[in-house]
N, C-alpha and C positions, 0 to 999 in steps of 0.2 A: 017373397024370400029371396029371389034372385036379385031384385033391386037392392035389397038391404045388404047383401054381400058385396055388390058392386060398390055401393056407397062406402062400406067399410074399407074396401081396398083403396078407393080413391082417397079416403081420409088418411089412411096409413101412408100412401104414396106422397100425399101433399105434406104430411108431417115430416116425412123423410126429406122431401125437397126443402122444406123450411129449415130442417137441421143442417142440410148441406149449405144452405145459404148463410146460416149463422156461423158455420165453421169453415175456416180457410187454412191454408197451409203456409207456414212461414217460409219465405224463400231462403232464409239463412239456415235455420236449424231443421227445416222440413218437418216440423211437428205441427200438430193442430193449433190453430190460432183463431180465436173469435175476434169479431170486429172491435169489441171493447178492449181486449187485451192488446191489440195492435197499437192502440193509442196510449197504452199504459207506459208510464215513465220508466219503470223498471225494465220492462221488455224492450223498450226503445233504446235504453242504454246498453243492453246486452246484444241486441240483434241489429241495432242501427236502422230502426224503422222497418224491420223485416228483411233487410238486405245484409245478412251477416258477412257475406263475401266482401263487402265493401271495406269493413273494418280491418280484417287481416291483411288485405291488399295494401291498404294505406300504411299499416304498421310495418309490413315487410318492405315497402318502398323506403320508408323513413330509416329503417335499420340498414338497408343497403346503402343509402346515402352516407350514414354515419360510418359504416364500414369502409366505404370508398374514401371518405375523409381521413380515416385512421391510416389506411393504406397510403394515401397521398402524403400524409406526414412522415410515414416510415420511409417512403421512397425519397422524400426531400432530405431527410436527415441521414440517410444511409447512401453510401456510394456503391454498395454491393448490389448487383442485379438480383441476387437470390433472396434479398430481403434480410440477410444477416447484417448485424451491426458492424459497421466499418471499424477497423482497428484505429486506436488513437494515434495521432501523429506524434512521432518522437523527434526531439531535437538532437542533432548530431553532437556527440560528446567531444569536448575539447580536453585533451590530455597534455600534461606537462610533467617533465621528469624533475624530481627533487632528490637531493642527496639524503641518505639515512645513515645515522651513526648509531650503532647498537652497543651498549655495554652489556656483555654477557655475565661476567663474574669479577669479583674482587678476591684475590688469593694471597695467602702468606704474608699478612701484615706482621712486621717484626718490630716496628717502632711503637713504644708506649707513650702516649701523650698524657694519660691520667695514671697515677700510681695506683696499683691494686685492682684496676678494672680493665676489661677489654673495651676496644673502641666501638663506637657506633658509626661505622664508615658510610660515607657517600661520596660521589664523584661529581665535580663540576666539569662541564665540557665547554671549551672555547674553540672558536674557528677564527683564525687570524685576529686573535685578541678580543673577539666579540663573544660574550657569554650566550651559549645556546640554551642552558638549563642545567639542572642537577638531578641526580638519582635520589630516590627516597632512602633515608638512613636505615641501616640494618642494625638491630639491637645486639650489642655485646657479641661481636663476631670478628674474627681475623680472616675468615674465608666464607664467602657467601655468594649465592645466586642473585643476579640483578635482573637481567633481560629487560632492559628499558631502552627505548629508541628516541632519537631526536632528529628532526628534519630541517634541512637547509635548502632554501631557494636562493640561488646566487647566479649572477651574470658572469662571475669569475671562472676561468678555467679551473676545473677541479684539481688539476695538477699544481695549481698555485695555492692551494689551501693547506695550511698547517694546523693540525689539531693539537690542543694542549689539554691535558687531563690533570685535575687537581684533586687528590685524595684527601678528605678531611674527616675529622672526628666531631660528631654532633655533640655540643655541649649546651647547657642551659644559658650560659652567658655568651662567650665568644667561641666559635668553632675553631678547633686546633688543626693546623695543616700537618698532614702526615708525610706527603711527598708529592712530586710532580712527574709527569711523563709526557712525551711528545710523539706525534705520528705525522710524518710528512708524506702527503699523498704523491708528491712528485718524485719521491725516492723509493717508493714501494712497488714491487711488481704485482703483488696480490694484496687484497684488502679484507679478505674473509678470515675470521678466527685468528686474528693476529694478537700477539702478546706485546703489551706495552709495559716496559719496565719503569717502576716508580722509584725515584731517588730523593734522598734528603741529605744535603751537604756532601754530595758525591757518593753516598752509600745507598745501595738498593734496600728498600724498605717494604717491597711487595710488588705485585703485578696485577694488571687487569687484562682481561681478554675482551677484544672488540671486533666489530665488522663494520665495513663501510660499503655501501652499495647504492644503487639508484632505483627509485620506485616511481611509477606513473600514477599521478593523481588526477582526479576529474576537477576541471574548473567550472564552477557554476556561477 
């Protein structure tokens, strides 16, 4: 009986030892791993032949290299030591002064160019006999707001510029002249909100209010 128990114990111990031989621990996941599973392709892909630590270390190193590369790109493209994007370089603006002639209003037209209808007035502006432009016609009006500006770039001394204004009535065929007026910059002490009297054959036929000043414009 004693020998039988001893044999049973030896058999159980031998079976346990055989189980321990057949079962090993994965160095990566620390879980039980039999010899057959260690050669399994699925487990090999997951645990890198039982050394799971190898895979994340390689991945971490690769990521660090990529991050370093990104940081290198940022540092090369940015002049700021803090990593912030450097502001775009701006070109210094070149400014130039130009003369501005503004027509504010047309007022009190008394001359009729068309029988039975009010004029459609507009003003042509000349500087030393050179046409600068014309305001938009106003429909059926003897007095109206205009507020349009015209710009002059000139090498001539502004004191040598004489402005001429021609008030006309817009027609379908030929525009009718209502009257003319002049503004000599060399003879005026102030050029803001000035009244120019318009005449036709020596008789006043209306007035316009103007301003002349200088504006800085950007050269591009």
